[in-house]
N, C-alpha and C positions, 0 to 999 in steps of 0.2 A: 807875498802869498795871495793877497786879495786880487791881484791882476791875473794870476793863474786860475783862480776860482772863477773869475768872470769869463775868461777864455773858455774854460771847460764848460761852464753853464751855457755859453753861446753855442758851443759845438753840439752839446746835447739837445739844445732847443732846435737847432737847424736840422739835426738828424731826425728828431721827432716830427718836425714840420714836413720834411721830405717824405717820411714814412706815411704820415697822415694824408698828404696829397696823393701819393701813389695808391694808397688803400681806397680812398674815395673815388679815384678814377677807375680802379678795377671793379668796384662795386657797381658803378654806373655801367661799365661795359658788360658785366655779367648779367645784371638784371635787364638791361635794355636788349642785349643780344638774345637772352632767353625768351623775352617777350616776342621779339621779331621772329625767332626760329619757330616758336610755338604757333604763332599766327600762320606762318607759312605751312607748317605741318598740318594744321587743321584745315586750311584752305585746300591743300593738295591731296591729302590722304584720308581725312576723316569725313566721310560723306554723312553718316548719321552718328549721333552720339547718344549713349544711354544717359539716363538722368544722373547716375553716379559719375560718369565721365564728365558730363557738363558741369556738375557741382565742383568736382576736383579742378577742372580747368578754370572755372570762374574764380574760385578761391586763390588758385595759383596766380592768375592774372592780377587780381586785386593786391596780393602780397608783393608781387614784383613791381607793380605800379607804385605801391606805397613805399617800397624801397627807394625808388627813384626820387619820389617827393621828399621823403625823410632825409635823403642824402643831400638834396638841393637845399633844403631848409637848414640842415646842419652846416653846410658851407657858408650860407648867408649869415647864420647866427655866429659862427666862428669869426667871420670878418667883422661883424658888429661888435663882438666882445673884444676883439683885438684893438679896435678903435677906442672902445671905452677904457681899456687898460692903458693905452697910450695917453689918453686924456688925463687919467689919474696920475700917471707918472709926471706929465707936464705940470699938473696942478700941485704936485709934490704932496700927495696924500701920504700919511704915515705908512710905513712899510707893512705893519701888521694889518691895517685896513685894506691895503692893496692885496696882500696875500689872502685875506679872507674872501675878498671879492673874486679874485682869480680862482680860488679853490671852488667857490660856489658856481662860477661860470663853467669851469672845466667839468664839474659834476653833471651839469645840464647837457653839455656837448657829448660827454661820455655816454649818457643815457640815450641820447638821440642816435649816436653811432651804433650802439648795441641793439637798439630797436631795428635799425636798418639791416644790420648783419643777421639778426634773427629772422626777420621777414624774408630776407634773401634766401637763407638756407631752407626755410620751410617752403617757400615758393618754388625753389628749384627741386626740392624733394617731391613736392606735389606734381610738378611737371613730369618728372621721371615716372611717378606712379601713373599719371595720366597716359603717357606714351605707352608704358608696359601694358596697361589695361586695355588701351585701344588696339594695340597690336594683337593681343590675345583675343579680343572680341572679333576682330577682322579675320584672324586665322580660323576661329571657330565657325564663323559665317561661311568662309570658303570651304571648310570641310563639309558642312551641312549641304552646301550647294553641290559639291562634287558627289556626295552620296545620293542626292536627289537625281542628278544627271545620270548616275550609274543605274539607279533603279528604273528610270525612264527607258534607258537602253535595254535593260533586261526585259521590260514589258513589251518593247517593240520586237524583240526577237521571238 
């Protein structure tokens, strides 16, 4: 029975590790990609920004950059904690002490991961708000410009 439990535990651990790696990779792609796309959007399409748009954009960029940094920190911390756990196993610390240490470490990594997820979601939501607001402002400006042009044509006639 003990051998089956060890195999099951190993399979669960491998599945969790694979999922964590995949998740961290996707967070990096999404936050980095959103940053890159938004910079391109601002460079190509947003000639002038209102204070509101600039504020939204600045906060979104800060949150997306924070996501990248928190994710990097979490990866480094996870590797460090894995090394500490290996050392405790080799030193043959009592199981209860190892379990307590692992639980404490996992809590910290879990907190960092959820901080990254939260900043990613809020950052992407702010980017969507920025783009929608910016498109609306540009459309409004175009309509004003068209009405001015039409009024000038009427005066000329």
